[in-house]
N, C-alpha and C positions, 0 to 999 in steps of 0.2 A: 312552705309546705309543712304539714304537720300530720300527726297520726290520726287526726280527725278528718283528713281529706278523703276523697271517694273510696280509696282502698288502702289497706295496710298489709304489713308483711304476713301476718299469721291468721288470716281468715276473717277479720272483722270488716268485711267488704260491704260498704254502702253501695248498693247496686245502682241507685239513681245517679245520673251525671249532674253534679251540683256545681255552682259557680265557684271558681277558684283554680289556680294554676296546678297542673299535675306534672307536666313535662319538666324534668330536671336537666338544666344545661350548665349549671355551675354550682360551686360551693365555696364559702358559706352563702346562704340565701341572699338575694339582692336586697331584701328589706333591711339588711344590716349595713349596707353601704351608706356613706354619709359624706357631707362636705368637710368635716373635720379631718378626714383621711386624705384629702386632696394633696397636701404637701408630700405625703408618702409616694404618691404617683409621680410627682415632679422629681422627687429624689431618685426614684427608680430609673427614670429616663435620663437623669443627669449622671448616673453612675456608669463606670466602665463595665462591660460584660465580664462576668467571671467564669463563664463556661461556654460551650459551643452549642447550646440548645438551638433548634431551628427557629427561624423567623418567618412568619407569615403575614400577609396583608389582608385586611377585610375592608371592603368599601360598601357603604350603605347608600343605595339609590332609592330614595323614599317616595318615588312617584308611581301612581297607579291610575288606570282608567276608572276604576271603581273600587270602593272599599268592601271587601268581603264581610259578611255578617259575623264571621267567626274570627276575624283578624284582630290581633292584639299588637301588631308592630307599628312603628312610627311611619305613617304614610300620609301623602297628600294627594288629593285628587283635583286640586284647583290651581295648579301652577302652570303659567304660560312658558313659552320658549325662552323668553328673556330671564325669567326667574330660574328656570332649569340651568341656563348657562351661568348665571351668577353662582348657583350652588356648586356646579362642577368646578368653577374657578376656585371657589373656597376650598373644596376638597384638595385641589392641587396645591393651594397655599399651605393647607394643613400638612400635606405629605412632605413638603419641603422643610417645614418647620420641624417635623418629627425626624427627618433624615439628619438634621444637624445636631440632634441630641446625642450625647456621648455613647449611650447604650446602643444606639441605632447606627451611628456614623460608620460607614465602611462595611456594614453587614449586607449581605445579599439575601433577598427573600427566596424561600424555597417553594412557597405555594401562595396562591391568591384566591380569594373568594369574593365575588361580587353578588351581593344579596339585596333584598329590598323589603317592602316595596316591589317594584318591577323594574329590574335593570334594563330589560328589553323595551321599556317604554321610551327611552331616549333615542334620538335620531342616530343614524349611522355617522353623521358628521360629529355629533357630540361624543359618540362612542370612541371614535378615532382620537379626538382631542383628549379625552380622559386617559386612554391607554398610552398615547404618545407622551403625555406628561409623567405618568407613573414610570414608564421605562426610562425616561431621561433622569428622573429623580433617584430611582433605586437600582437601576440595572436589572437585567432580565436573564442573564446567562445561567443562573442556578435555579430558575423557576421550573419545577417539575410538573405542576398542575395549576390550571386556571379554571375555576368553576364560575359559571355565569347562569343566573336564574332567568327563566323566560316565562312569559305568559303567552299562550299560543296566538291570541288575537292581536298581539302587538307585532308579530313577525311578518316580514315580507321576504321574498327571495333575496333581494339585495341586502337587507339587514342581516339575514342569516350568514351571508357571505362575508359581511363586514365583521360579524362576531368571530367567525373563524379566522379572518385575516389579521385581527389584532392579537391573536394568540390564544384564544379560549380552547382548552382541551376537553373540558368536561361541561357539557351543556345539560342543565337540569330544567326539565319542562314541567311546569305546574299544571298537570292535568286534573288531579284531585278526583274526578269522576267522569265517566263518558255519557252520563244520562243528562240530557238538556234540562229536563224538569228540575232535577236536583241542583244542577249548576245555577239555574236562575233563582231557585228558592234560596240558596245560600249566598247569593250576591256575587257570584263569579262573573267577571266581565266577558269571558269567552264562552263559546258553545262548541259542540262536538265537531261540527264541520270545519272549524278553524284548527282543531287538532289534526284532522285528516289532511288539511291543506298544507300545513307547515312541515309535516314529517318527511315528505320527499326532498324538500329543500335541505333539511337537516342531514339526511342520509347522503345526499350528493356532496356535502362538504366534508364528509369523512372525519367527524370529531372522534377523538380517542375514546370518548365515553358519552353515551346518552343515558341520562337518568330521568325517570318520570316519577312524580309524586302522586300518591293516592291517599285519601283520607277515609278511614272506616268510621261510619257513624254520622255522616252528614245528615242534616235534617231532610227527611223524605226517603232515606235509605231503607231498602228491604232486602231480604235474602236473595230474591230473584234479581233485583237490580245490581246487588253487589257481585253476584256470580257473573253477570254479564260484563261488569267493569273489569273484574280480574281476568276473565277470558280475553277481553279485548286487549288488555295490557300484555298478556302472554302472546297473543297473535302479533302484536307490534314488535316483540323481541328486543326491547331495549337492553343495554348492557347491565343496568341495575334498576331496581324499583325500590322506592322508599315508601313505606306504609305507616302513616300516623293514625292515632286514634283521636277522634274529635273530643276536644275539651272546651271548657267555658271559662277562660281567664276573665278577670274582672272588667277589663275595659273594651269589651266587644259589644256589638249591637245586640247579639243574642243574650249576652249576660245581663245587659241593662234591661232588656225586656223581661228576663226571668226575675231579676231583683224587683222589678216594678209590678210583679204579680202575674205577668203573662206566662202562658204555657209554651215551653219550647220542646219540640219533639225530637230531642237528641236521644239516641239509643242508650240504654243503660250499659254499664261497664262489662257485665257478663256477655251481653250480645256483641259489643264491639270487639272484645277479645276473641269471641267465637269467629267473627268475620275475619279478624286479623290472622288467627290460627289457620283458618281454612285457606286464606290467600297464600300464606307461607307454604302450606302443603301442596297447593296447586303449582306454585312456582318451583318447588323442589321436584315435583313430578315432571317438570318440563325443562330440566337442565340448569336450574339455579341452585345456589347454596346460600344459606342464611349467614350473613356477615355481622349483624348486630340485631338489637331488638326491633329495629325498624327496616333494615335493608337486606335485600337479596342481590347477589351478584351472579351473572351468567358464568357458568363454569368454563365455557369455551373461550371466554374473552380474557384479556389481561387486566381486567378491572381492578382498581384499588381506589382508595379515597384518602389521599395524602392529607387533606385538610382535617378530616375527622381524626385520623390516627395520630397526627402530630399534636393536635389540640388536646386530645385526651391523654397525651403523655407529657404534658407540661411545656409545650412550645410557647414562645413569645408570639402574641398576636397583636399586631398594630392595626387598630381599627380607625377608620376615617369616616367622617360624616356625622350628621345630626343623630344624637342619641345612641351612637355606636359604642360597643363594649370592647375594651382592650384587656390584655393580660400580659404584663411586661415585668420581667425580673421578679416574678412571683406576686406582683401587686395587681389588683383589679382596679379598673376605673371606667367610668362612663362619660361620654361627651354630653354637652348641653342638649337637653331633649326638646328645646323650643327653637323654632325656625330662626327668628330674628336674633335670639341670644347666641346661637351657634354662629351665624353669619357675622354678627358684629364682633364677636371674640376673635374669629379667624382674620377678618379684615382689619382688625385692630392690632394684629401681630401677636396675639396670645393663643396659647393652646386652650381649646375649649373644654377643659375638664370640669365636670360639674360635681361628681361624687366619686368616692373610691373606697377601697378596703384593702388593708395590708394584713394578710393571714399569717398565722404562725407556721412554723415548719410542720407541725402536726396537722394543721388544717390544710396545708398544701398536699400532704400525703393523703388525707381523706378525700380531697377533691379528685386526685388522680384515681384513687381506688374506686369511688362511686362511678366516675365517668367510664373507666375501663370495664366495670361490671356490666355496663350496657352492651358490651361486645359479647356478653354471655359467658365469659370465663375470666379468671383472675390468676395471674402467675405470681406466686408468692416470692419467688427469687428476685423478680424485678424490684419489688419494694424493699427487700433486704439490701440489695446492692445500692439502690438510689437513696433510700431514707434510713437505712440501718434499722428497719422495723419489720418484724414478722407479722403480716396482717392476719395470719391464722391465730396468733396469740392476741393481738390488739383487739380484733373484732370477734373473739371467741364466742361471746354470748349471742350477738345477733346472728352470726353464721350458724350456730347450733339451732337457733330458733327457726331459721329459714330452712335448714335441712329437715327438721322435724315436721315442718309444714309442707314438705315436698317441693320446695321452690329451688333448691340447689343440692348438689352433691359435693361433699368435701373430699379432697384428695391430698396426698402428701405434698404435692407441688402447688396446690392452690384450691380453686373451686370452679365448678361448672354449673351454670344455671340450667334447670330443667326447662322444657318448652313453656310450661305454665309460668315459671318464674321469669323467663325472658320476656314474655308478653305483658307482664305487669311490673316490669323492673322499676319504672319510675315511682310506683307506689311502695316499693320495697326499700328504696335507697334511704329514706329518712330514718330507717332503723340504725344507720351508721352515723347519723349526725351527732355531734357533741350535744350534751344536755342543754347548753346555752341556746341552741338553735332549734330545739324540739318545740313543737306546738306553736310555731311562729309563721306568719304569712311569708310566702316564698318571695314574692316580688314587692 
């Protein structure tokens, strides 16, 4: 990401949605990760833990019924049951190999996230096989939260029961929109009747938390349709709602069309932020509170998001599966992004690490700072205690610029983003990047 991306901190906003990543999920940018740093990842895994930071697990299930036109994740739509089983067996092998690493051995995970792709694509039998192996490998007594992503059309009543039975506490349903025309245009595999069909099954199982995802600015979206989608989400009453703004990363169907000269009717950033802001206002008027730049929680529930909060405060994340991203001992690494390369490495008894990055202490501090800013607030004392750095001094110049632009308010104990700043936070965060990472491609 760079200051030439769709929007920047102090008003140089390119209104048009252009091709390129906007959403910030890590720091330094992924484009700086490389094979030369892979030994640092192995060294991090081989070292004994020096603190009591939380440990979480991420499992990448890369199978989908159909690839969405806006999707930039590693997914496959052509794998049969035998190939699925081979992959899940490899994930089990990888998990056992990681458990034996000195930094991991004896540690119990506190949270688990199963993402994709479409985790709910796999059968109930494969689901039980996967979780039985994980529980045997790592133990499950300390797990506080298990998130599992679902696509409505892949669910049956029996599969929902199996998902609950294996220990999932937070079910995240990829709704995105309730309008069938928009769903079809954007390449979603499900339609609205499949959402309506699966919700009673989900409620009957009594998950601790139901989250639904929405995307503001999908191709074909209008104010009228967006209002209907938000109202439908309110009527359903989930424990939390995550609202993303449509972007065009480089490796999507829509992005390739745009780069090839085709016209893609993705709303501009001003419109998407207006839709996002309106949605948040409606949720707040109906018993929800804003928890981050994307998420609202129902006030009457005991909703929390252990995965997000732990990750944004420097937890170790042990990721398994093709192309998955880990953060262990302060070192970032990514698994092999190619199907056969991943499987051959794991089946050959090797950890499938393909590239890595070993940040400095200052870069680790900046990583936590920008991720926590996505919560809408920053506690200066936290950084003083953990890193011995006062962020109000370290980032004095960009913080002052954002305050002048009306994006945040400075306080003695930290900073608070304004609503406008919160809704465009991903475009503000590069202001805090080290000079070496400015004006560089994010991924």
